[in-house]
N, CA and C atoms as a LAMMPS dump frame, in Angstrom:
ITEM: TIMESTEP
0
ITEM: NUMBER OF ATOMS
222
ITEM: BOX BOUNDS ff ff ff
-5.0000000000000000e+02 5.0000000000000000e+02
-5.0000000000000000e+02 5.0000000000000000e+02
-5.0000000000000000e+02 5.0000000000000000e+02
ITEM: ATOMS id mol type element x y z
1 1 1 N -201.164 191.692 -401.493
2 1 2 C -202.125 192.554 -400.854
3 1 3 C -203.442 191.797 -400.746
4 2 1 N -204.077 191.914 -399.639
5 2 2 C -205.342 191.225 -399.398
6 2 3 C -206.498 192.206 -399.471
7 3 1 N -207.617 191.726 -399.975
8 3 2 C -208.849 192.514 -399.981
9 3 3 C -209.935 191.701 -399.292
10 4 1 N -210.891 192.389 -398.708
11 4 2 C -211.991 191.717 -398.024
12 4 3 C -213.099 191.429 -399.021
13 5 1 N -213.572 190.179 -399.031
14 5 2 C -214.63 189.763 -399.942
15 5 3 C -215.747 189.111 -399.152
16 6 1 N -216.955 189.518 -399.42
17 6 2 C -218.116 188.919 -398.769
18 6 3 C -218.871 188.113 -399.81
19 7 1 N -219.114 186.858 -399.521
20 7 2 C -219.773 185.972 -400.476
21 7 3 C -221.258 185.901 -400.202
22 8 1 N -222.042 185.703 -401.256
23 8 2 C -223.497 185.643 -401.145
24 8 3 C -223.92 184.471 -400.272
25 9 1 N -223.252 183.332 -400.426
26 9 2 C -223.601 182.133 -399.67
27 9 3 C -223.281 182.284 -398.187
28 10 1 N -222.579 183.305 -397.841
29 10 2 C -222.236 183.554 -396.444
30 10 3 C -220.743 183.482 -396.234
31 11 1 N -220.296 184.229 -395.293
32 11 2 C -218.882 184.213 -394.962
33 11 3 C -218.138 185.384 -395.567
34 12 1 N -217.155 185.845 -394.838
35 12 2 C -216.299 186.926 -395.287
36 12 3 C -214.882 186.387 -395.333
37 13 1 N -214.17 186.73 -396.388
38 13 2 C -212.838 186.202 -396.605
39 13 3 C -211.875 187.331 -396.921
40 14 1 N -210.624 187.116 -396.546
41 14 2 C -209.535 187.972 -396.982
42 14 3 C -208.914 187.241 -398.162
43 15 1 N -208.937 187.867 -399.347
44 15 2 C -208.491 187.219 -400.573
45 15 3 C -207.248 187.92 -401.095
46 16 1 N -206.239 187.121 -401.429
47 16 2 C -204.998 187.655 -402.01
48 16 3 C -205.307 188.145 -403.421
49 17 1 N -204.974 189.388 -403.706
50 17 2 C -205.279 189.948 -405.023
51 17 3 C -204.334 189.426 -406.1
52 18 1 N -203.198 188.844 -405.703
53 18 2 C -202.251 188.308 -406.68
54 18 3 C -202.629 186.915 -407.161
55 19 1 N -203.017 186.035 -406.228
56 19 2 C -203.236 184.639 -406.615
57 19 3 C -204.609 184.099 -406.255
58 20 1 N -205.401 184.833 -405.483
59 20 2 C -206.746 184.375 -405.145
60 20 3 C -206.813 183.512 -403.898
61 21 1 N -205.706 183.353 -403.176
62 21 2 C -205.71 182.58 -401.941
63 21 3 C -206.631 183.267 -400.939
64 22 1 N -207.528 182.501 -400.294
65 22 2 C -208.512 183.091 -399.394
66 22 3 C -208.353 182.545 -397.978
67 23 1 N -208.54 183.434 -396.996
68 23 2 C -208.526 183.065 -395.589
69 23 3 C -209.844 183.536 -394.996
70 24 1 N -210.545 182.634 -394.348
71 24 2 C -211.832 182.956 -393.745
72 24 3 C -211.645 183.884 -392.55
73 25 1 N -212.554 184.823 -392.384
74 25 2 C -212.5 185.721 -391.233
75 25 3 C -212.727 184.931 -389.948
76 26 1 N -213.479 183.832 -390.014
77 26 2 C -213.675 182.99 -388.839
78 26 3 C -212.336 182.426 -388.369
79 27 1 N -211.512 181.989 -389.313
80 27 2 C -210.19 181.467 -388.984
81 27 3 C -209.321 182.563 -388.383
82 28 1 N -209.417 183.756 -388.941
83 28 2 C -208.621 184.877 -388.433
84 28 3 C -209.031 185.21 -387.003
85 29 1 N -210.331 185.132 -386.7
86 29 2 C -210.807 185.444 -385.352
87 29 3 C -210.429 184.347 -384.348
88 30 1 N -210.417 183.085 -384.807
89 30 2 C -210.095 181.98 -383.898
90 30 3 C -208.606 181.95 -383.555
91 31 1 N -207.757 182.165 -384.545
92 31 2 C -206.302 182.123 -384.331
93 31 3 C -205.66 183.352 -384.973
94 32 1 N -205.806 184.514 -384.327
95 32 2 C -205.342 185.751 -384.963
96 32 3 C -203.828 185.813 -385.194
97 33 1 N -203.026 185.379 -384.233
98 33 2 C -201.576 185.472 -384.416
99 33 3 C -201.091 184.525 -385.507
100 34 1 N -201.604 183.3 -385.509
101 34 2 C -201.204 182.343 -386.537
102 34 3 C -201.66 182.811 -387.916
103 35 1 N -202.885 183.342 -388.002
104 35 2 C -203.402 183.821 -389.288
105 35 3 C -202.595 184.999 -389.806
106 36 1 N -202.25 185.913 -388.918
107 36 2 C -201.451 187.072 -389.331
108 36 3 C -200.074 186.626 -389.809
109 37 1 N -199.491 185.657 -389.113
110 37 2 C -198.183 185.136 -389.52
111 37 3 C -198.275 184.481 -390.888
112 38 1 N -199.314 183.68 -391.1
113 38 2 C -199.492 183.007 -392.388
114 38 3 C -199.678 184.009 -393.525
115 39 1 N -200.449 185.075 -393.274
116 39 2 C -200.687 186.088 -394.304
117 39 3 C -199.387 186.838 -394.627
118 40 1 N -198.599 187.152 -393.609
119 40 2 C -197.323 187.842 -393.855
120 40 3 C -196.358 186.955 -394.624
121 41 1 N -196.318 185.674 -394.289
122 41 2 C -195.468 184.745 -395.039
123 41 3 C -195.92 184.663 -396.489
124 42 1 N -197.221 184.619 -396.696
125 42 2 C -197.783 184.535 -398.048
126 42 3 C -197.384 185.761 -398.872
127 43 1 N -197.505 186.954 -398.269
128 43 2 C -197.129 188.172 -398.98
129 43 3 C -195.626 188.215 -399.242
130 44 1 N -194.821 187.695 -398.303
131 44 2 C -193.369 187.679 -398.483
132 44 3 C -192.977 186.804 -399.666
133 45 1 N -193.7 185.7 -399.86
134 45 2 C -193.417 184.827 -400.999
135 45 3 C -193.67 185.568 -402.309
136 46 1 N -194.767 186.305 -402.387
137 46 2 C -195.054 187.084 -403.602
138 46 3 C -193.975 188.144 -403.832
139 47 1 N -193.574 188.829 -402.78
140 47 2 C -192.54 189.867 -402.922
141 47 3 C -191.22 189.263 -403.356
142 48 1 N -190.859 188.117 -402.792
143 48 2 C -189.606 187.468 -403.164
144 48 3 C -189.639 186.999 -404.607
145 49 1 N -190.776 186.477 -405.042
146 49 2 C -190.855 186.003 -406.426
147 49 3 C -190.752 187.172 -407.406
148 50 1 N -191.261 188.332 -407.02
149 50 2 C -191.131 189.511 -407.881
150 50 3 C -189.685 190.01 -407.902
151 51 1 N -189.02 189.925 -406.756
152 51 2 C -187.653 190.431 -406.655
153 51 3 C -186.692 189.629 -407.526
154 52 1 N -186.934 188.324 -407.667
155 52 2 C -186.038 187.477 -408.428
156 52 3 C -186.578 187.124 -409.807
157 53 1 N -187.645 187.747 -410.202
158 53 2 C -188.213 187.495 -411.525
159 53 3 C -187.329 188.142 -412.583
160 54 1 N -187.232 187.516 -413.754
161 54 2 C -186.418 188.126 -414.812
162 54 3 C -187.056 189.425 -415.302
163 55 1 N -186.2 190.349 -415.679
164 55 2 C -186.678 191.629 -416.191
165 55 3 C -187.063 191.432 -417.653
166 56 1 N -188.288 191.777 -417.96
167 56 2 C -188.798 191.623 -419.323
168 56 3 C -189.008 193.013 -419.904
169 57 1 N -188.517 193.191 -421.101
170 57 2 C -188.697 194.486 -421.75
171 57 3 C -190.172 194.647 -422.136
172 58 1 N -190.729 195.833 -421.969
173 58 2 C -192.127 196.032 -422.325
174 58 3 C -192.344 195.84 -423.825
175 59 1 N -193.463 195.238 -424.15
176 59 2 C -193.795 195.026 -425.553
177 59 3 C -194.329 196.311 -426.153
178 60 1 N -193.888 196.611 -427.341
179 60 2 C -194.399 197.789 -428.039
180 60 3 C -195.207 197.31 -429.233
181 61 1 N -196.271 198.001 -429.49
182 61 2 C -197.119 197.647 -430.629
183 61 3 C -196.495 198.208 -431.897
184 62 1 N -196.518 197.417 -432.967
185 62 2 C -195.994 197.951 -434.228
186 62 3 C -196.896 199.062 -434.744
187 63 1 N -196.272 200.002 -435.395
188 63 2 C -197.052 201.103 -435.944
189 63 3 C -197.843 200.598 -437.152
190 64 1 N -199.094 201.035 -437.274
191 64 2 C -199.891 200.567 -438.419
192 64 3 C -199.304 201.089 -439.734
193 65 1 N -199.302 200.216 -440.717
194 65 2 C -198.773 200.611 -442.023
195 65 3 C -199.86 201.329 -442.813
196 66 1 N -199.471 202.264 -443.606
197 66 2 C -200.421 203.035 -444.412
198 66 3 C -201.014 202.125 -445.485
199 67 1 N -202.327 202.2 -445.658
200 67 2 C -203.012 201.411 -446.684
201 67 3 C -203.07 202.256 -447.97
202 68 1 N -202.24 201.903 -448.926
203 68 2 C -202.142 202.681 -450.16
204 68 3 C -203.104 202.211 -451.249
205 69 1 N -203.849 201.139 -450.989
206 69 2 C -204.732 200.596 -452.011
207 69 3 C -206.009 201.406 -452.165
208 70 1 N -206.372 202.158 -451.148
209 70 2 C -207.578 202.956 -451.239
210 70 3 C -208.844 202.184 -450.875
211 71 1 N -208.717 200.901 -450.55
212 71 2 C -209.886 200.092 -450.204
213 71 3 C -210.215 200.309 -448.724
214 72 1 N -211.512 200.238 -448.443
215 72 2 C -211.965 200.342 -447.05
216 72 3 C -212.008 198.923 -446.466
217 73 1 N -211.523 198.805 -445.261
218 73 2 C -211.556 197.516 -444.592
219 73 3 C -212.76 197.474 -443.654
220 74 1 N -213.675 196.555 -443.906
221 74 2 C -214.875 196.403 -443.05
222 74 3 C -215.057 194.963 -442.711
């Protein structure tokens, strides 16, 4: 997914939220069909990598053990 980012130094970019790849709006305006094709290919690569990624079981946090010593931890 791309988001629009405007930089202080000037210029507006479409930035990939997954990897940070940026495409200048000037480039998009100069070659709109090529830029759109490149962006769709880029997103397809991310989708494909997610589709074939190994399934990882979610990590669970261990339950805290009761402190029977009566001491305060600071």
